[in-house]
N, C-alpha and C positions, 0 to 999 in steps of 0.2 A: 585483445583485451588490454586496456590501458591502465595506468597507475590509478587514475581517478575511479575506475570501476572496481578495482581491487580494494581501494580504500573504502568505497561505499559498502562493499560486501563485508569488510572487516568491522565497520561501524554497525551494520545490521546484526552481525554475529554477537557483538558485545551487548547491543540493546535487547536482544532476545535470549541472552544467556547461553548461546551456543559455544562449544569449545572446539568444534571441528566442522569443516565444510568442504565437500568435494564437488567440483563443477567441471563438466565437459561441454565445450561449445565450439562449433566450427573447427574441429580438429585440435583444439587447445584444451589441455587438462590442467586444472588448478586445484591444489589441496591447501587449505588454510587451517591452521591450528593455533589456538591461543592458550596461554596459561591463565589459571584463575588467580586473582589477587589474593594475597594472604588473608585467611579468615573467610573467604567466600566459599559458599557451598555450590557444588555443581548442580545445574538445572538439567533434569533428564530431557533428552531430545525426543521430540515426538516423531513417530514414523509418518512419512508422507502418505502411506497407504492405509492407515488406520484412521477411521473417523470416529469422533465421539458422538454419542447419541444426542440428537437435537431435541430439546424440550419444546413443545408447542407453545406458541405465543398466547398469552391470555386473551388478547383481543386483536383482531386484525388491524394493522396500521394502515392509515389512509395515505394516499399520494402515490406517486410513481417512483420507481427506483432507477437510478442511473447506474448501469453496470459497467465494469471494466471491459474494454474491448480486447484486452491483451494481458499477458503476464508481464509484470514490471514493478517499478518502484513508484509509489504514490507521492507526489509533491503538491502541497496545498498552495504554494506560492511560486512565483517565477524564479526567485533566488532566496537564499537564506536570510537576506536583509530586507526582503520585500514583505508587504502585508499579504495575508492569504487572499486568494481570488474571491472566496466567499466564506461566510461564517453562518452558523445557525441563526435563522431569522432574516437572512438577506433575501431581498426580492431579486429574482433573476428573470431574464427574458430568453426565449429560445435563441440559441447560438452563443450566449455568454459563456466565456471560459470558466469552468468550475475548478479544474485542477490540471496537472500534467502527470502523465504516466511515462516514465523513462523505460524504454524497452530496446535492448540491443543498441544502446548509445543514441537512440533517437528520442527526442522529446515530443510526445504526442499530447496536444491540447485536447481536453475532453470538454465538449460543449454541452450546455443544457439542452435537453430535447423538447422541453415545454416551458411556458411561462409559469411562474409560481414562486413559492417561498421555500427556502431550504429549511427543512425541519429536523434533519438528522445528517450528520457526517459519520459514515460507518467505519472509516479507517483513519489511522493516525499518519501524520507527516513522516515520510521516510519508510513507511511500512511496505513490504513486498505484498503485492496483490495478485490474485489468480484471475484467469479468464472468467468472465461473467460474475465476479464477486461484486456485491453491492458497494457502491462508493458513497452515494447520496440518496436521500429521500426528499422529493419535492412535492409539496401540496399545491393545488391550484389556488 
């Protein structure tokens, strides 16, 4: 695990209001803790094993979902200074790069599986995503 990965985890902790994180990977154990800023209220951490009830959607949404092929960090652009690969309303063709998922220090380009228009981006830049989590909705 390199310094860049640790910095990325620390940034994710701060963005999500976490005060502690423990990670074991490939025989390496890491424990990160951070202090709250003065006047900040702690945010309760959610258990990864408890799921909240899901409300049914009022009407089915059209289009196909692009799902994450792996657990990792979602990046909407090639670099922090670059424009996003796609935005809502963008026309894409099969094979166009939609985003990058960083997993185990590898940058995986996620291509569009169909031609269409991006009607929804389901995750935010820098957000940790799970396997099979919806990333985009594309309508023909």
